[in-house]
C-alpha positions as CSV (number, residue, x, y, z in Angstrom):
1,X,-49.0,71.7,-10.9
2,X,-51.5,69.3,-12.2
3,X,-53.9,70.2,-15.1
4,X,-56.8,70.4,-12.8
5,X,-55.0,72.7,-10.4
6,X,-53.9,75.0,-13.3
7,X,-57.5,75.2,-14.5
8,X,-58.7,76.1,-11.1
9,X,-56.0,78.7,-10.7
10,X,-57.0,80.2,-14.0
11,X,-60.7,80.4,-13.1
12,X,-59.7,82.0,-9.8
13,X,-57.8,84.7,-11.6
14,X,-60.7,85.4,-13.9
15,X,-63.2,85.6,-11.0
16,X,-61.0,88.2,-9.2
17,X,-59.8,87.0,-5.8
18,X,-61.0,83.4,-5.6
19,X,-57.4,82.3,-5.2
20,X,-57.4,83.6,-1.7
21,X,-60.4,81.6,-0.9
22,X,-58.8,78.5,-2.3
23,X,-55.6,79.1,-0.3
24,X,-57.7,79.5,2.8
25,X,-59.4,76.2,2.1
26,X,-56.1,74.5,1.5
27,X,-54.7,75.8,4.7
28,X,-57.8,74.7,6.6
29,X,-57.5,71.2,5.2
30,X,-53.8,71.1,6.2
31,X,-54.6,72.1,9.9
32,X,-54.8,69.2,12.4
33,X,-58.3,67.9,12.9
34,X,-59.8,67.5,16.3
35,X,-59.4,64.0,17.6
36,X,-63.1,63.1,17.3
37,X,-63.2,64.3,13.6
38,X,-60.2,62.3,12.4
39,X,-61.1,59.5,9.9
40,X,-59.0,57.0,11.9
41,X,-57.8,57.0,15.5
42,X,-56.9,54.6,18.3
43,X,-59.6,52.5,19.7
44,X,-62.0,52.3,16.8
45,X,-64.3,49.3,17.4
46,X,-63.8,46.2,15.3
47,X,-65.5,42.8,15.5
48,X,-67.0,42.7,12.0
49,X,-65.0,39.6,11.2
50,X,-65.8,36.4,13.1
51,X,-63.9,33.3,11.8
52,X,-65.5,31.1,14.5
53,X,-69.2,30.2,14.6
54,X,-71.0,30.5,18.0
55,X,-70.8,26.7,18.3
56,X,-67.1,26.8,17.5
57,X,-66.5,29.3,20.2
58,X,-68.4,27.2,22.7
59,X,-66.4,24.1,21.7
60,X,-63.1,25.8,22.1
61,X,-64.1,27.1,25.5
62,X,-65.2,23.7,26.7
63,X,-62.0,22.1,25.4
64,X,-59.8,24.7,27.2
65,X,-61.6,24.1,30.5
66,X,-61.2,20.3,30.0
67,X,-57.5,20.8,29.3
68,X,-57.0,22.8,32.5
69,X,-58.9,20.3,34.6
70,X,-57.4,17.1,33.1
71,X,-53.9,18.1,31.9
72,X,-53.1,21.2,33.9
73,X,-49.7,23.0,33.9
74,X,-46.3,21.7,35.0
75,X,-43.3,23.5,36.6
76,X,-45.0,26.1,38.8
77,X,-42.5,27.7,41.2
78,X,-43.0,27.1,44.9
79,X,-44.5,30.6,45.3
80,X,-46.9,29.9,42.4
81,X,-47.9,26.5,43.9
82,X,-48.8,28.3,47.1
83,X,-50.8,31.0,45.4
84,X,-52.7,28.7,43.1
85,X,-53.5,25.9,45.6
86,X,-54.5,28.6,48.0
87,X,-57.1,29.8,45.5
88,X,-58.4,26.3,44.9
89,X,-56.2,24.7,42.2
90,X,-55.0,21.1,42.8
91,X,-51.4,20.0,42.9
92,X,-51.2,16.4,41.6
93,X,-48.8,13.7,42.5
94,X,-47.2,14.3,39.1
95,X,-46.4,17.9,40.1
96,X,-48.9,19.4,37.7
97,X,-51.3,22.1,38.8
98,X,-54.9,21.4,37.7
99,X,-57.7,23.9,37.6
100,X,-61.2,22.9,38.5
101,X,-63.8,24.4,36.2
102,X,-65.5,26.3,39.1
103,X,-62.1,28.0,40.0
104,X,-61.7,29.2,36.5
105,X,-65.2,30.5,36.3
106,X,-64.8,32.3,39.7
107,X,-61.7,34.0,38.6
108,X,-63.2,35.0,35.3
109,X,-66.0,36.7,37.3
110,X,-63.6,39.0,39.2
111,X,-61.1,39.6,36.4
112,X,-60.6,43.2,35.3
113,X,-62.6,44.3,32.2
114,X,-62.6,47.6,30.4
115,X,-59.1,48.4,31.6
116,X,-57.1,51.4,30.5
117,X,-53.4,51.1,29.7
118,X,-52.1,54.5,30.6
119,X,-49.6,56.6,28.8
120,X,-47.4,59.3,30.2
121,X,-49.4,61.7,28.0
122,X,-53.1,61.0,28.7
123,X,-54.1,61.6,25.1
124,X,-52.3,58.3,24.2
125,X,-54.2,56.2,26.8
126,X,-55.5,52.9,25.5
127,X,-59.0,52.1,26.5
128,X,-59.5,48.3,26.1
129,X,-63.3,48.2,26.2
130,X,-65.1,45.7,24.0
131,X,-63.7,45.4,20.5
132,X,-61.7,48.6,20.6
133,X,-58.6,48.2,18.3
134,X,-55.1,49.4,18.9
135,X,-51.9,48.8,16.9
136,X,-48.4,48.8,18.2
137,X,-45.0,47.2,18.2
138,X,-43.5,44.3,20.0
139,X,-41.0,41.5,19.5
140,X,-37.4,40.8,20.4
141,X,-35.6,41.1,17.1
142,X,-31.8,40.6,17.4
143,X,-31.0,42.4,14.1
144,X,-31.6,45.7,12.4
145,X,-32.4,45.5,8.7
146,X,-30.7,47.9,6.3
147,X,-32.8,47.9,3.2
148,X,-30.2,49.7,1.1
149,X,-27.2,47.4,1.8
150,X,-29.4,44.4,2.3
151,X,-27.4,43.6,5.5
152,X,-28.6,42.4,8.9
153,X,-26.5,43.8,11.8
154,X,-26.9,43.3,15.6
155,X,-29.4,45.7,17.2
156,X,-28.3,48.1,19.9
157,X,-29.8,50.2,22.7
158,X,-29.5,53.3,20.4
159,X,-31.6,51.5,17.8
160,X,-34.3,50.8,20.4
161,X,-34.3,54.5,21.4
162,X,-34.5,55.6,17.8
163,X,-37.4,53.3,17.0
164,X,-39.3,54.7,20.1
165,X,-38.6,58.2,18.9
166,X,-40.1,57.4,15.5
167,X,-43.2,55.8,17.1
168,X,-43.8,58.9,19.1
169,X,-44.4,60.7,15.7
170,X,-46.5,58.1,14.0
171,X,-50.2,58.6,14.3
172,X,-51.3,55.0,13.6
173,X,-48.9,53.3,15.9
174,X,-50.7,53.6,19.2
175,X,-48.2,52.0,21.7
176,X,-44.6,51.0,21.9
177,X,-43.6,47.6,23.2
178,X,-39.9,46.6,23.1
179,X,-39.0,45.8,19.5
180,X,-35.5,44.5,19.7
181,X,-32.7,43.3,22.0
182,X,-29.9,45.6,23.1
183,X,-27.2,43.3,21.8
184,X,-24.5,45.8,22.7
185,X,-25.4,45.6,26.4
186,X,-23.7,42.5,27.9
187,X,-24.8,42.7,31.5
188,X,-28.4,41.2,31.8
189,X,-29.5,43.8,34.5
190,X,-28.2,46.7,32.4
191,X,-30.0,45.2,29.4
192,X,-33.3,45.3,31.2
193,X,-32.7,48.8,32.4
194,X,-31.7,50.1,29.0
195,X,-34.6,48.3,27.3
196,X,-37.0,50.1,29.7
197,X,-35.4,53.4,29.6
198,X,-34.8,53.6,25.9
199,X,-38.5,53.0,25.4
200,X,-39.5,55.7,27.9
201,X,-37.0,58.2,26.6
202,X,-38.3,57.9,23.1
203,X,-42.0,58.0,23.5
204,X,-44.8,59.2,25.9
205,X,-47.1,56.5,24.5
206,X,-47.8,53.4,26.6
207,X,-44.7,51.2,26.8
208,X,-44.4,47.4,27.1
209,X,-41.2,45.7,28.4
210,X,-40.0,42.5,30.0
211,X,-37.6,41.5,32.8
212,X,-35.2,38.7,32.3
213,X,-34.7,37.9,36.0
214,X,-36.8,38.5,39.1
215,X,-33.9,40.1,40.8
216,X,-34.0,42.9,38.2
217,X,-37.5,44.1,39.0
218,X,-36.9,46.2,42.0
219,X,-34.2,48.4,40.4
220,X,-36.3,48.9,37.3
221,X,-39.2,50.0,39.4
222,X,-37.0,52.5,41.2
223,X,-36.3,54.0,37.7
224,X,-40.0,53.9,36.9
225,X,-40.8,55.8,40.1
226,X,-38.2,58.5,39.2
227,X,-39.8,59.0,35.8
228,X,-43.3,59.0,37.3
229,X,-42.4,61.4,40.0
230,X,-42.9,59.0,42.9
231,X,-44.4,55.6,43.6
232,X,-47.8,57.1,44.3
233,X,-47.9,58.8,40.9
234,X,-46.8,55.5,39.3
235,X,-49.6,53.5,41.0
236,X,-52.1,56.1,40.0
237,X,-51.2,55.9,36.3
238,X,-49.0,52.9,35.5
239,X,-47.7,53.7,32.0
240,X,-45.6,50.5,31.4
241,X,-47.0,47.0,31.1
242,X,-45.0,43.7,31.5
243,X,-44.9,41.4,28.6
244,X,-44.7,38.2,30.5
245,X,-44.0,34.8,28.9
246,X,-45.3,33.0,32.0
247,X,-45.8,29.7,30.2
248,X,-43.5,27.6,28.1
249,X,-45.9,25.8,25.7
250,X,-47.1,23.2,25.8
251,X,-48.8,23.6,29.2
252,X,-45.8,24.4,31.4
253,X,-45.1,27.4,33.6
254,X,-42.0,29.4,33.1
255,X,-40.7,29.6,36.7
256,X,-38.6,32.8,36.5
257,X,-41.3,34.6,34.5
258,X,-43.9,33.6,37.0
259,X,-41.8,35.1,39.8
260,X,-41.5,38.3,37.8
261,X,-45.2,38.4,37.3
262,X,-46.0,38.0,41.0
263,X,-43.7,40.9,41.9
264,X,-45.0,43.2,39.1
265,X,-48.6,42.5,39.8
266,X,-48.1,43.5,43.5
267,X,-46.3,46.7,42.3
268,X,-49.3,47.7,40.2
269,X,-47.9,46.9,36.7
270,X,-50.4,45.7,34.1
271,X,-49.7,42.2,32.7
272,X,-49.6,40.9,29.2
273,X,-50.1,37.2,29.8
274,X,-48.3,35.8,26.8
275,X,-48.8,32.3,25.5
276,X,-46.7,32.0,22.3
277,X,-46.8,28.4,21.1
278,X,-45.9,27.5,17.6
279,X,-48.6,25.4,15.7
280,X,-47.1,22.1,14.7
281,X,-44.2,22.4,17.1
282,X,-45.0,23.7,20.6
283,X,-48.7,24.0,19.9
284,X,-51.1,21.5,18.1
285,X,-51.2,21.7,14.3
286,X,-55.0,22.2,13.9
287,X,-55.7,25.9,14.0
288,X,-58.7,25.3,16.3
289,X,-56.7,23.2,18.7
290,X,-53.8,25.7,18.8
291,X,-56.4,28.3,19.9
292,X,-57.6,25.8,22.6
293,X,-54.1,25.4,24.0
294,X,-53.5,29.2,24.0
295,X,-56.8,29.9,25.7
296,X,-56.2,27.3,28.3
297,X,-52.7,28.6,29.1
298,X,-53.9,32.2,29.3
299,X,-56.9,31.3,31.5
300,X,-54.3,29.7,33.9
301,X,-52.6,33.1,33.9
302,X,-55.9,34.9,34.6
303,X,-56.4,32.6,37.6
304,X,-52.8,33.3,38.8
305,X,-53.0,37.1,38.4
306,X,-56.4,37.3,40.2
307,X,-55.2,35.0,43.0
308,X,-52.3,37.4,43.6
309,X,-54.4,40.6,43.4
310,X,-58.1,40.3,42.5
311,X,-59.0,42.5,39.6
312,X,-55.4,43.3,38.7
313,X,-55.2,44.7,35.1
314,X,-54.1,42.0,32.6
315,X,-54.3,41.4,28.9
316,X,-54.9,37.9,27.6
317,X,-52.0,37.4,25.2
318,X,-53.2,34.3,23.3
319,X,-50.5,34.6,20.7
320,X,-50.0,31.2,19.0
321,X,-47.7,31.4,15.9
322,X,-47.6,29.3,12.8
323,X,-45.0,26.8,11.5
324,X,-44.3,26.1,7.9
325,X,-44.8,22.4,8.3
326,X,-42.4,21.7,5.4
327,X,-39.5,23.0,7.4
328,X,-40.7,23.8,10.9
329,X,-39.7,27.4,10.5
330,X,-42.0,30.1,11.8
331,X,-44.4,31.7,9.3
332,X,-45.7,34.8,10.9
333,X,-47.0,36.4,7.7
334,X,-49.2,33.5,6.7
335,X,-53.0,33.4,6.2
336,X,-53.1,30.8,8.9
337,X,-51.4,33.3,11.3
338,X,-54.1,35.8,10.4
339,X,-56.8,33.2,11.2
340,X,-55.2,32.2,14.5
341,X,-55.0,35.8,15.6
342,X,-58.6,36.6,14.5
343,X,-59.9,33.4,16.3
344,X,-58.1,34.4,19.5
345,X,-59.6,37.8,19.3
346,X,-63.1,36.3,19.0
347,X,-62.4,34.2,22.2
348,X,-61.4,37.4,24.0
349,X,-64.8,38.8,23.1
350,X,-66.5,35.7,24.4
351,X,-64.8,36.1,27.8
352,X,-65.2,39.9,27.6
353,X,-61.5,40.1,28.6
354,X,-58.9,42.6,27.3
355,X,-56.9,40.7,24.6
356,X,-53.8,40.9,22.5
357,X,-52.1,38.8,19.8
358,X,-49.6,39.1,17.0
359,X,-50.3,40.8,13.7
360,X,-48.2,42.4,11.0
361,X,-45.2,40.1,11.2
362,X,-43.4,39.5,7.9
363,X,-41.4,36.5,6.9
364,X,-39.8,38.6,4.2
365,X,-36.3,39.8,4.9
366,X,-36.9,43.3,3.5
367,X,-39.7,45.9,3.2
368,X,-40.7,44.5,-0.2
369,X,-44.0,43.4,-1.8
370,X,-44.1,40.2,0.2
371,X,-43.8,42.2,3.4
372,X,-46.6,44.5,2.2
373,X,-49.1,41.8,1.6
374,X,-48.2,39.9,4.8
375,X,-48.5,43.0,7.0
376,X,-51.7,44.1,5.3
377,X,-53.5,40.7,5.5
378,X,-52.6,39.9,9.1
379,X,-53.3,43.5,10.3
380,X,-56.6,43.8,8.5
381,X,-58.0,40.5,9.9
382,X,-56.7,41.4,13.4
383,X,-58.4,44.8,13.2
384,X,-61.7,43.6,11.7
385,X,-61.8,40.9,14.4
386,X,-61.8,43.5,17.2
387,X,-58.4,42.6,18.7
388,X,-57.7,45.1,21.5
389,X,-53.9,45.0,21.3
390,X,-52.3,44.2,17.9
391,X,-48.7,43.5,18.7
392,X,-45.7,43.3,16.3
393,X,-47.9,45.2,13.8
394,X,-45.1,47.2,12.2
395,X,-41.4,46.9,11.5
396,X,-40.9,43.1,12.0
397,X,-39.1,41.0,9.4
398,X,-37.6,37.5,9.0
399,X,-40.2,36.0,11.3
400,X,-39.3,38.4,14.2
401,X,-35.5,38.1,13.8
402,X,-35.1,41.5,12.1
403,X,-36.5,45.0,12.7
404,X,-36.5,47.7,10.0
405,X,-36.9,51.4,10.8
406,X,-38.0,52.2,7.2
407,X,-40.6,49.4,7.5
408,X,-41.8,51.1,10.7
409,X,-42.5,54.2,8.7
410,X,-44.2,52.3,5.8
411,X,-46.2,50.4,8.3
412,X,-47.8,53.6,9.6
413,X,-49.3,54.1,6.2
414,X,-50.6,50.5,6.1
415,X,-52.2,50.9,9.6
416,X,-53.9,54.0,8.5
417,X,-55.6,52.1,5.7
418,X,-56.3,49.2,8.0
419,X,-58.0,51.4,10.6
420,X,-60.1,52.9,7.8
421,X,-61.3,49.3,7.0
422,X,-62.0,48.8,10.8
423,X,-64.1,52.0,10.9
424,X,-66.3,50.7,8.1
425,X,-69.0,52.6,6.3
426,X,-71.0,55.3,8.1
427,X,-74.6,54.9,7.1
428,X,-76.7,57.8,8.4
429,X,-79.6,59.9,7.1
430,X,-77.0,62.5,6.0
431,X,-74.7,60.1,4.3
432,X,-77.6,58.5,2.3
433,X,-79.5,61.7,1.5
434,X,-79.8,62.2,-2.3
435,X,-79.9,66.0,-2.1
436,X,-76.2,66.2,-3.2
437,X,-77.1,64.0,-6.2
438,X,-80.0,66.3,-7.1
439,X,-77.7,69.4,-7.0
440,X,-75.1,67.7,-9.3
441,X,-77.4,65.9,-11.7
442,X,-80.3,68.3,-12.1
443,X,-78.8,71.3,-13.7
444,X,-75.5,71.1,-11.8
445,X,-71.9,70.5,-13.1
446,X,-72.4,66.8,-13.6
447,X,-69.6,65.9,-11.1
448,X,-69.0,66.1,-7.4
449,X,-65.4,67.4,-7.4
450,X,-66.2,70.9,-6.1
451,X,-69.4,70.2,-4.2
452,X,-69.7,71.4,-0.6
453,X,-70.3,67.8,0.6
454,X,-67.1,66.5,-1.1
455,X,-65.0,69.3,0.4
456,X,-66.5,68.8,3.8
457,X,-65.6,65.1,3.8
458,X,-62.1,65.3,2.4
459,X,-60.5,65.0,5.8
460,X,-63.1,63.3,7.9
461,X,-64.1,60.4,5.6
462,X,-60.8,59.7,3.7
463,X,-57.3,58.6,4.8
464,X,-54.2,59.8,2.9
465,X,-50.8,58.0,3.0
466,X,-47.8,59.9,4.3
467,X,-45.3,58.2,2.0
468,X,-47.5,56.1,-0.3
469,X,-47.4,57.5,-3.9
470,X,-50.6,58.3,-5.7
471,X,-49.2,60.4,-8.5
472,X,-50.1,59.7,-12.1
473,X,-47.3,58.2,-14.2
474,X,-46.7,61.6,-15.8
475,X,-46.5,63.4,-12.5
476,X,-44.3,60.6,-11.1
477,X,-41.8,61.0,-14.1
478,X,-41.8,64.8,-13.7
479,X,-41.0,64.4,-10.0
480,X,-37.9,62.3,-10.8
481,X,-39.6,58.9,-10.3
482,X,-39.3,58.8,-6.5
483,X,-39.2,55.3,-5.0
484,X,-41.2,54.3,-2.0
485,X,-38.1,53.4,0.1
486,X,-36.5,56.8,-0.6
487,X,-39.6,58.5,0.8
488,X,-39.6,56.3,3.8
489,X,-35.9,57.0,4.5
490,X,-36.5,60.8,4.1
491,X,-39.4,60.7,6.6
492,X,-37.4,58.6,9.0
493,X,-34.5,61.1,8.9
494,X,-36.9,64.0,9.2
495,X,-38.4,62.5,12.4
496,X,-35.1,61.6,14.0
497,X,-33.7,65.1,13.3
498,X,-36.4,66.7,15.4
499,X,-37.3,64.0,18.0
500,X,-35.6,64.5,21.3
501,X,-35.8,62.7,24.6
502,X,-39.2,62.5,26.3
503,X,-37.7,62.6,29.8
504,X,-37.3,65.8,31.8
505,X,-33.5,66.8,31.6
506,X,-33.1,66.8,35.4
507,X,-34.7,63.4,35.8
508,X,-32.6,62.1,32.9
509,X,-29.4,63.3,34.5
510,X,-30.3,61.6,37.8
511,X,-31.1,58.4,36.1
512,X,-27.9,58.4,34.1
513,X,-26.0,59.1,37.3
514,X,-27.5,56.0,38.9
515,X,-27.7,53.6,36.0
516,X,-25.5,52.4,33.2
517,X,-27.4,53.9,30.3
518,X,-25.9,53.0,26.9
519,X,-27.6,55.3,24.4
520,X,-27.7,59.0,23.8
């Protein structure tokens, strides 16, 4: 017990019964808050940070339209050529599809805005209006990071399921997009099935996945309909989105992914239109021009989606990455990456379109101090810029090659602090009234520790870390000098010990009977 707590306990004994009142207050503070009273929650509005001037936004927009009209995109599949030219795009003699400015503007006019990405549990629905901010996972790591042995091993379907189970119990991770590749599943169809089902089994939050082959889509949708309780229930609340790399930067369509997109859009699945060029390699080196290319590519996707089904839900995934130009290696935790992401978020706001981009990637191989600063800087700028969907926000190491469960736990604490920054300072008549100051300063105790105002704001104004350590050095030593990683491991094990499957047992049995499921 701290000295302050000992003193309060002594005073309670002297006053005869105040300890019961304190215990009641402690119990009240420990009880879950109503969602509207929580200091941070999914969907808080950002947008306070704008790295681009209004003139800069207009210049990027004009350059993106010029690129679409003069350069266009190559390698559209025959079905895509038919869809796009039918909408008004032009197929050139060089095989490239070019987009007249009027076509882009017409499709922007009918594109879906203010969409909701549903979850199987409605309390986790993501409302992508305006600058509402949501943090979640993503990526395709091929390794699991062990922070104790310092080893990287191949990721498995069980790892994917376990990560989803952890996310279900993390307040500040709002959605779960596939984090890693099931390296133990050798058949490509089985890999897509296990990727989808491991995510759904682990969490009832919104899920994002991808399909490696157009031929895999139908079977995966049969599985989705089983989980939803029928195709009609699925179409009413589609709880999975397709992360679709429909372009291969610079300015080329990815034929197989385009076919997947066409099928998924018709089946009612929301799209993440992902452009993932790497500045200095597959995207231009200037930060502004890298944004131009990403915007141009995603606008082509907006045209494509709306030519297939007008108003179909889609997220503009302008996600350019950064290269370390000394080596060409990806640098996802850099300040330039944070600026790219924030600039893309500002362009989403300009178009008033739902948008997503990368934040929270670490180039560090382990959950160390480098990982902490990289994740904090990139996530803070993403949140403050009002990015709707912040992908790769937690757990990702080695520039997306490694995923760490303990880092996922630690990242939840980081995101809590980030969302508090996004929320900002509430300036109201109550929060600026000097009455509390009068009570304390004019004949009062001279401090605010026990004031009614302080106690009433403990839970609603302040965020407290789940594993972060705020002990004094004396308390820390008396507690056995606990290390941050030890606390993360303990919380991970505690969650996994209680987190079961989120699928009805009868549905799970039917799916396992019809598909080759490789995790338990």
